[in-house]
N, C-alpha and C positions, 0 to 999 in steps of 0.2 A: 163039527160045525163050526164056523167063524164067531167070534163074539161078536154079541149086537151092539157095538158102540158105534159111533157117527150116525146116531139118530137122526131122521130128518123129521120135521113137525112134531116133535116130543115122541115119535113112535120109535121102537126098535127096531132095527132093521138087519137082516143077514147075508146081503148082497155085498160081498166084500171083493176087491179086484186085488188087493195087495195088503199083506201086513207082515209086518217086522218088528223084531226086539232090537234096538240100538241101545250096544253097552259101551260106555268111556270110561278111560282109567281117571280122568280129571273132567272137571267143569268146563266146558267150553261150547261156544255157539257152532252150530254145524248146517251149513246151506244145503239143501236137497233141492235139485233141479228135478223136473217132471214135466210130462206132458199128457194131455187127455182129450178125449173127444165126447161130445154131448155134456153131463154135468158130473161134477166130483164133488166130494168131501173129504177133507183130511182132518183126522182127529190124532192127537198127542195124549195119551194116558186118558182116552175116553174123553176128552175136551176138544170142541172143534176149533181148529186153528186156521183153517182154510175151505172156501166154496168158491167154485166157479162155474159158468155156464159157456158152452160153446156148441149147444144145440143148434138146431136147425133153424134159420131164421134169427140167429143171435148176432149175425154180421150182414155186411152187405151183399147182395146178390151174386159179386165176383168171387166171394171167397170159396177156396178150394178146399176147405176143411183138413188141411195138413196138420196133423199131429207133430209136434217136435218138444224139444225139451225147452219151452218158452216160458214157463212157470219156475218161480222159485220161493220157496217156504225157508225160513231160518228157525232153528229149532233152537229152545232156550238152553242154556248152560245147566248140566245135570252130572254129576258124577254118580248116576245109578242107572239100571236099566231101563228104558223108556219104550212104550209100544206105540207104534205108528201104524195106523188103520187107514186105507184109502178106499172109499166106498164110491163106485158109480151112481148116478143119479138116473 
């Protein structure tokens, strides 16, 4: 079972779309590009770093709902393993 991180409204949730542990040999900023549909929360080591909403009605009526690498999150520099969890809303 997935770790219940990326809680919404103070509740633990177990719906995880992706999870990874990132390890670096030195402290450096890392840019991560991603795309999503509907809603998303991205947590780093259990701390909410990003939230987005691309759900129905969140754009103009001509929006085609195309998912691409249009969003980017820069992870802070750490020289230790970091756990990234992406959860759908």
